[in-house]
GUMARRO-572255 format. One record per residue: x, y, z of N, C-alpha, C in turn. Coordinates in steps of 0.2 Angstrom, whole numbers, padded with zeros to 4 digits, always signed. Layout:
GUMARRO-572255
XYZXYZXYZ
...
//
This chain:
GUMARRO-572255
+0024-0056+0331+0020-0055+0327+0020-0060+0322
+0015-0057+0321+0011-0065+0318+0013-0067+0310
+0016-0072+0309+0018-0074+0301+0011-0073+0294
+0009-0074+0290+0008-0072+0286+0006-0083+0288
-0001-0084+0284-0001-0090+0284+0004-0093+0276
+0007-0099+0276+0011-0101+0270+0008-0097+0264
+0003-0100+0262+0002-0101+0255+0000-0090+0252
+0002-0089+0259-0003-0082+0255+0005-0077+0256
+0010-0078+0259+0019-0078+0256+0019-0077+0246
+0022-0070+0245+0027-0066+0242+0029-0073+0238
+0029-0072+0231+0038-0076+0231+0040-0074+0223
+0046-0071+0227+0049-0068+0221+0054-0074+0213
+0054-0073+0207+0056-0077+0204+0065-0077+0204
+0067-0082+0204+0072-0083+0202+0079-0078+0197
+0083-0081+0198+0085-0080+0189+0086-0081+0188
+0086-0091+0187+0087-0095+0185+0080-0093+0179
+0073-0095+0183+0067-0092+0181+0065-0087+0173
+0066-0079+0177+0069-0077+0173+0071-0078+0166
+0077-0079+0167+0083-0083+0160+0078-0087+0156
+0073-0090+0158+0071-0096+0155+0062-0093+0153
+0057-0088+0156+0056-0085+0151+0056-0081+0145
+0066-0077+0147+0069-0072+0140+0070-0076+0135
+0074-0083+0136+0078-0089+0128+0066-0090+0127
+0062-0090+0129+0057-0093+0126+0056-0088+0123
+0057-0082+0125+0052-0076+0121+0055-0075+0115
+0064-0076+0117+0068-0073+0108+0067-0082+0102
+0064-0086+0108+0064-0093+0104+0060-0092+0100
+0052-0087+0101+0047-0087+0097+0047-0080+0094
+0052-0074+0094+0054-0073+0091+0057-0074+0086
+0064-0079+0085+0063-0079+0080+0063-0083+0077
+0059-0086+0078+0052-0091+0071+0046-0085+0069
+0043-0081+0072+0040-0077+0071+0039-0070+0066
+0045-0067+0067+0047-0062+0065+0050-0062+0060
+0054-0070+0055+0053-0069+0048+0047-0071+0042
+0042-0075+0048+0036-0075+0045+0031-0068+0043
+0035-0063+0050+0030-0058+0048+0035-0052+0045
+0041-0052+0041+0046-0049+0039+0042-0048+0032
+0040-0050+0027+0041-0052+0021+0032-0046+0020
+0026-0048+0026+0017-0045+0025+0021-0036+0024
+0024-0033+0025+0025-0024+0025+0027-0025+0016
+0029-0029+0014+0032-0026+0006+0026-0028+0004
+0024-0036+0006+0016-0038+0000+0008-0032+0001
+0008-0027+0010+0004-0023+0012+0005-0018+0005
+0011-0017+0005+0012-0010-0002+0012-0014-0005
+0011-0018-0010+0011-0021-0018+0002-0019-0017
+0000-0022-0010-0009-0025-0009-0014-0015-0014
-0008-0012-0008-0012-0003-0009-0011+0000-0015
-0005+0000-0017-0004-0001-0022-0009-0001-0027
-0008-0010-0029-0013-0010-0035-0020-0008-0032
-0024-0008-0026-0029-0003-0025-0030+0004-0027
-0024+0009-0028-0023+0013-0026-0026+0013-0035
-0022+0010-0040-0023+0012-0045-0031+0008-0049
-0032+0006-0047-0039+0004-0046-0046+0009-0046
-0043+0012-0043-0045+0018-0039-0046+0024-0045
-0042+0025-0046-0037+0027-0051-0041+0027-0055
-0040+0018-0062-0044+0018-0065-0053+0017-0065
-0054+0020-0058-0064+0019-0058-0066+0031-0060
-0059+0034-0056-0063+0040-0054-0060+0043-0062
-0055+0038-0068-0052+0040-0072-0059+0038-0081
-0060+0035-0077-0065+0032-0081-0073+0035-0077
-0073+0039-0072-0078+0042-0072-0075+0052-0077
-0074+0052-0076-0069+0057-0078-0071+0057-0087
-0069+0052-0089-0070+0049-0097-0077+0051-0101
-0082+0046-0092-0091+0046-0097-0092+0055-0095
-0089+0061-0092-0093+0065-0089-0090+0069-0095
-0085+0070-0099-0080+0076-0099-0081+0073-0107
-0081+0067-0111-0079+0063-0119-0076+0064-0116
-0066+0062-0114-0061+0061-0114-0058+0060-0107
-0052+0056-0110-0048+0055-0103-0041+0061-0104
-0042+0061-0098-0038+0069-0094-0030+0068-0095
-0026+0076-0098-0019+0071-0101-0018+0072-0094
-0017+0072-0090-0015+0071-0082-0019+0069-0077
-0016+0067-0073-0021+0067-0065-0024+0072-0062
-0020+0078-0063-0025+0083-0056-0031+0086-0058
-0031+0082-0070-0039+0083-0071-0043+0082-0067
-0044+0074-0061-0044+0069-0057-0047+0076-0050
-0043+0079-0049-0044+0083-0043-0046+0091-0044
-0044+0096-0048-0044+0100-0051-0046+0100-0055
-0055+0106-0058-0054+0104-0064-0051+0106-0072
-0049+0105-0076-0047+0109-0082-0049+0111-0083
-0045+0120-0085-0049+0125-0089-0051+0125-0095
-0051+0116-0102-0056+0115-0107-0058+0109-0105
-0062+0108-0100-0064+0100-0099-0071+0105-0097
-0077+0102-0103-0086+0102-0101-0086+0095-0100
-0091+0098-0096-0096+0096-0092-0091+0090-0087
-0086+0092-0085-0082+0089-0078-0089+0090-0069
-0090+0085-0068-0094+0084-0063-0089+0082-0056
-0083+0085-0059-0077+0082-0050-0079+0086-0045
-0073+0086-0041-0066+0083-0044-0068+0074-0039
-0065+0069-0041-0063+0063-0045-0062+0060-0036
-0056+0063-0037-0052+0059-0030-0054+0066-0026
-0051+0067-0020-0047+0070-0014-0044+0073-0016
-0036+0069-0017-0030+0072-0022-0027+0064-0020
-0022+0067-0026-0018+0064-0031-0014+0062-0024
-0012+0054-0022-0008+0054-0017+0002+0049-0021
+0006+0049-0019+0011+0046-0021+0009+0038-0019
+0013+0034-0022+0012+0025-0021+0015+0024-0015
+0012+0018-0013+0015+0016-0005+0025+0015-0006
+0029+0020-0009+0034+0020-0008+0039+0026-0013
+0032+0031-0011+0032+0038-0010+0034+0039-0017
+0034+0036-0021+0034+0037-0027+0030+0039-0032
+0027+0045-0039+0022+0045-0042+0019+0043-0045
+0014+0042-0045+0011+0037-0052+0013+0039-0059
+0016+0036-0063+0016+0035-0067+0006+0033-0073
+0005+0038-0077+0000+0040-0081+0003+0040-0086
-0001+0040-0092+0001+0038-0099-0006+0042-0106
-0009+0048-0108-0013+0045-0111-0012+0050-0118
-0016+0048-0123-0016+0040-0124-0009+0032-0123
-0012+0029-0122-0010+0024-0116-0005+0021-0124
+0000+0019-0122+0004+0013-0126+0006+0005-0126
+0005+0004-0121+0002-0004-0117-0004-0007-0117
-0009-0004-0113-0015-0003-0113-0021-0002-0115
-0025-0008-0115-0033-0005-0124-0035-0004-0122
-0037-0004-0115-0042+0005-0112-0043+0009-0111
-0038+0012-0116-0036+0022-0117-0029+0023-0112
-0030+0022-0107-0021+0023-0104-0020+0017-0098
-0011+0020-0099-0010+0018-0095-0006+0020-0085
-0007+0018-0083-0007+0017-0076-0003+0017-0069
+0002+0018-0069+0008+0012-0067+0011+0012-0061
+0015+0009-0056+0020+0011-0051+0025+0010-0051
+0031+0008-0050+0035+0009-0052+0041+0003-0048
+0036+0003-0042+0039-0004-0038+0042+0000-0030
+0048-0005-0029+0047-0004-0022+0054+0000-0023
+0058-0003-0030+0064+0002-0032+0062+0006-0034
+0057+0010-0036+0056+0016-0044+0059+0018-0047
+0060+0011-0051+0063+0010-0055+0058+0008-0060
+0056+0011-0066+0049+0008-0070+0054+0004-0076
+0048+0000-0076+0051-0007-0082+0055-0012-0082
+0054-0012-0073+0057-0018-0073+0052-0023-0070
+0054-0032-0066+0049-0037-0062+0045-0032-0058
+0046-0028-0052+0042-0028-0049+0036-0020-0050
+0038-0017-0056+0031-0013-0059+0023-0015-0057
+0021-0012-0054+0013-0013-0054+0009-0009-0056
+0004-0012-0063+0002-0008-0067-0006-0008-0069
-0008-0005-0073-0016-0007-0076-0017-0014-0082
-0010-0012-0086-0010-0017-0091-0008-0024-0090
-0007-0027-0082-0008-0034-0079-0011-0035-0073
-0014-0038-0074-0016-0040-0066-0011-0043-0063
-0010-0045-0060+0000-0046-0058+0004-0043-0058
+0009-0046-0054+0015-0042-0056+0015-0041-0065
+0020-0036-0067+0027-0041-0071+0034-0041-0072
//
């Protein structure tokens, strides 16, 4: 029987080579994973800020059409019986914040000069602390 040319022979990886590759992958993972871990939280904060900005726009459109702000966020999706000039829906749905909690809407406003307060309680779900995301502050309070 004819032997294949030496350059065509298959070589299997040795155990040492496989362990070396695994060690290299583990070192890379140890460097990269901690740097990427904070990105999920940052993405959720950015999503909450974006949601608040979108709801602000919808609330302002509602105000232009009806002459006043609604008493609750549901009025952006479903026409209230007492709303004249309503041209909505202004939003497809009122979804919870990225942490699964409802956005807090207060009209008339207690903290915002624009007429209404809109807030996510942030990752801990507790209002009134440093991780709240609001429409009365451009950055986290």
